[in-house]
C-alpha positions in Angstrom: 14.8 -43.0 -17.0 13.7 -38.9 -16.6 9.8 -41.1 -17.6 11.1 -43.2 -14.6 11.3 -40.4 -12.1 9.0 -38.5 -12.5 6.6 -41.2 -12.0 8.1 -42.5 -8.4 8.4 -38.4 -7.6 4.2 -38.3 -8.6 2.9 -41.9 -6.8 6.0 -40.1 -3.4 3.6 -36.3 -3.5 0.3 -39.4 -4.2 0.5 -40.9 -1.0 1.4 -38.2 1.2 -2.2 -37.2 0.6 -2.2 -34.6 -1.9 -5.5 -32.2 0.5 -3.7 -32.6 3.8 -0.5 -31.5 1.8 -1.6 -28.2 0.5 -4.2 -27.6 3.7 -0.3 -28.2 5.6 1.5 -25.4 3.7 -1.6 -22.6 2.9 -3.6 -22.6 6.1 -1.6 -19.6 7.8 -1.8 -17.6 4.1 -5.5 -18.0 3.4 -7.7 -14.8 4.8 -10.7 -15.3 6.6 -13.1 -14.2 3.8 -11.2 -18.0 1.8 -12.8 -20.7 2.7 -11.5 -24.1 2.0 -13.3 -24.7 -1.4 -12.0 -21.3 -2.5 -8.1 -22.9 -3.0 -7.1 -25.0 -5.9 -3.4 -25.7 -6.3 -1.6 -22.2 -5.4 -4.5 -19.9 -6.4 -7.4 -19.1 -4.4 -10.6 -18.1 -6.2 -11.8 -14.7 -4.8 -15.4 -13.0 -5.3 -15.6 -9.7 -6.2 -17.3 -9.8 -2.8 -14.2 -10.5 -1.5 -12.4 -9.0 -3.3 -14.2 -5.6 -2.0 -14.2 -7.0 1.7 -10.4 -6.8 1.3 -10.1 -3.6 -0.7 -12.0 -2.0 2.1 -9.5 -3.0 4.0 -7.4 -1.1 2.5 -4.3 -3.9 2.3 -5.0 -4.3 -1.1 -2.7 -4.2 -4.4 -4.7 -5.4 -7.5 -3.3 -5.7 -10.6 -5.2 -5.8 -14.1 -3.7 -8.9 -16.3 -5.4 -7.6 -18.6 -4.7 -5.8 -22.5 -3.9 -2.0 -22.9 -6.9 -2.0 -24.4 -9.1 -3.7 -22.8 -7.9 -1.1 -20.0 -8.7 1.0 -21.6 -12.4 0.3 -20.9 -12.5 0.5 -17.3 -11.3 -1.0 -14.4 -11.7 -1.5 -10.8 -10.8 1.8 -9.1 -6.9 1.6 -6.9 -5.6 -1.2 -9.6 -2.4 -0.8 -11.3 -2.5 -2.1 -15.3 0.4 -5.4 -15.5 -0.3 -7.1 -18.7 -0.4 -10.2 -19.0 3.1 -10.3 -21.7 5.0 -8.3 -19.7 4.1 -9.9 -16.4 7.1 -11.0 -14.1 7.1 -12.4 -11.0 10.6 -11.5 -9.7 10.1 -8.3 -11.1 7.1 -7.4 -8.5 8.1 -4.9 -5.2 6.5 -7.1 -3.0 7.9 -5.9 0.4 5.6 -3.1 1.2 3.1 -6.0 3.3 -0.1 -5.8 1.2 -1.7 -8.8 -0.8 -1.4 -9.1 -4.3 -4.4 -9.8 -5.9 -5.1 -10.1 -9.4 -7.7 -9.9 -12.2 -7.7 -10.1 -15.8 -11.7 -9.8 -17.9 -12.8 -12.9 -16.6 -10.8 -15.4 -14.6 -8.4 -16.7 -16.9 -5.2 -14.7 -17.4 -5.4 -13.6 -14.1 -5.2 -17.5 -12.8 -1.8 -17.5 -14.7 -1.0 -14.7 -12.8 -1.0 -15.9 -10.3 -0.1 -19.5 -10.9 3.2 -17.3 -12.0 3.4 -15.5 -8.7 2.4 -18.1 -6.6 5.4 -20.3 -8.3 7.8 -17.0 -7.5 7.1 -16.3 -3.9 6.2 -19.8 -3.0 2.9 -20.0 -1.7 -1.0 -19.1 -2.7 -1.7 -16.0 -4.5 -5.2 -14.7 -4.5 -7.4 -13.3 -8.1 -11.2 -12.6 -9.1 -12.6 -15.7 -10.0 -14.1 -14.2 -13.5 -12.7 -11.1 -13.5 -13.2 -7.4 -13.9 -17.2 -9.3 -15.6 -18.3 -10.3 -12.2 -17.5 -7.9 -10.3 -19.5 -5.6 -13.3 -22.6 -8.4 -12.7 -22.3 -7.4 -9.1 -22.9 -4.1 -9.6 -19.1 -3.1 -8.2 -17.9 0.4 -9.8 -15.0 0.5 -12.5 -13.4 3.9 -12.9 -11.2 5.3 -15.7 -7.2 4.7 -16.1 
């Protein structure tokens, strides 16, 4: 019975046109620097250059979800460290108006954290695609924690 209910709900959602539904839900939430091709479900992939631009504007709360050992080797300046294993979207204070952007080493863990946060907030959440590795490959600076 549960299988049939799941199947029928899935069919109903598919019939609505998933791309159109996603576009309608996120069109007001996507920053000008993110394009449609960068939206994957509830997670918005940012390049290092796009993140640098957002940081320069001063309206970003950057969260590093790597382990403490990884962070000890350097992090993006101004980032807050909350390791993925203790990342609780419901515990985050999101009321200061800044956009939360997540990152890790490669983008995998920040994608997980962004998905969790997006589910909690009910809107897409950006993360640094390629993580701090992409940041460093772009020649952008890191700082001591």
